[in-house]
C-alpha positions in Angstrom: 4.8 -8.3 0.3 5.4 -5.5 3.0 2.1 -2.6 4.2 3.3 0.3 5.4 -0.8 1.5 7.3 0.1 5.4 7.8 -2.6 7.3 10.0 -3.8 10.0 6.7 -3.6 10.3 3.6 -1.2 13.0 3.2 1.3 11.0 5.0 0.8 7.5 3.2 1.8 9.8 0.2 4.4 11.4 1.1 5.6 8.1 2.8 4.7 6.8 -1.0 7.0 9.2 -3.0 9.7 8.6 0.0 9.5 4.4 -1.0 9.6 5.5 -4.9 12.3 7.2 -5.5 14.3 5.1 -2.9 13.4 2.1 -3.1 12.7 2.5 -7.2 16.0 2.6 -7.8 16.7 -0.9 -7.0 13.4 -2.4 -9.0 11.0 -2.4 -6.3 7.9 -1.6 -7.2 6.0 0.8 -4.7 2.3 1.5 -5.1 0.5 3.6 -2.8 -3.2 2.3 -2.3 -5.8 4.9 -1.2 -9.8 6.3 -1.3 -8.7 7.8 -4.3 -7.5 4.2 -6.2 -8.2 3.7 -9.5 -9.5 -0.8 -10.1 -6.5 -0.1 -13.0 -4.4 0.5 -10.0 -5.7 -2.2 -7.7 -4.5 -4.8 -10.2 -1.0 -3.4 -9.8 -1.1 -3.4 -5.9 -2.1 -6.9 -6.7 1.8 -7.2 -8.2 2.9 -4.5 -6.7 6.3 -5.0 -3.9 5.5 -2.0 -1.6 1.8 -0.6 -0.8 1.3 2.1 1.6 -2.3 2.6 2.5 -4.1 4.5 5.1 -6.5 2.2 7.7 -9.8 2.5 6.3 -8.6 1.3 3.4 -6.6 -1.8 4.6 -9.8 -3.0 7.0 -12.0 -3.0 4.2 -9.5 -5.0 2.5 -9.5 -7.3 5.4 -12.9 -7.7 5.2 -14.0 -8.5 2.0 -14.1 -12.0 1.6 -13.4 -11.5 -2.3 -10.3 -9.8 -2.0 -6.7 -11.6 -2.2 -4.5 -9.0 -2.4 -3.0 -10.0 1.3 -2.1 -13.8 0.2 1.0 -12.7 0.4 1.8 -9.7 4.0 4.9 -10.1 5.2 5.8 -7.8 6.8 3.3 -4.8 8.1 4.9 -1.2 9.5 2.6 1.1 11.4 3.8 5.1 10.7 2.8 7.5 13.2 2.4 11.2 12.9 
């Protein structure tokens, strides 16, 4: 699963909207992972094709030993403002 890391939530949300519109038409599931993400969304994120997140969220996910969200990570993109 490709993972896009944006430096702040606003850029993450903007990229989510762009990618969801473009790739949603192709049947790809895009999800946004930020501090506002609900626990129900976490299960959906595990089955997503593209994930947009912030450095804080990805760091907490990487260092959480119980997290299996990054098992299928294949590509990491870093967006600079």
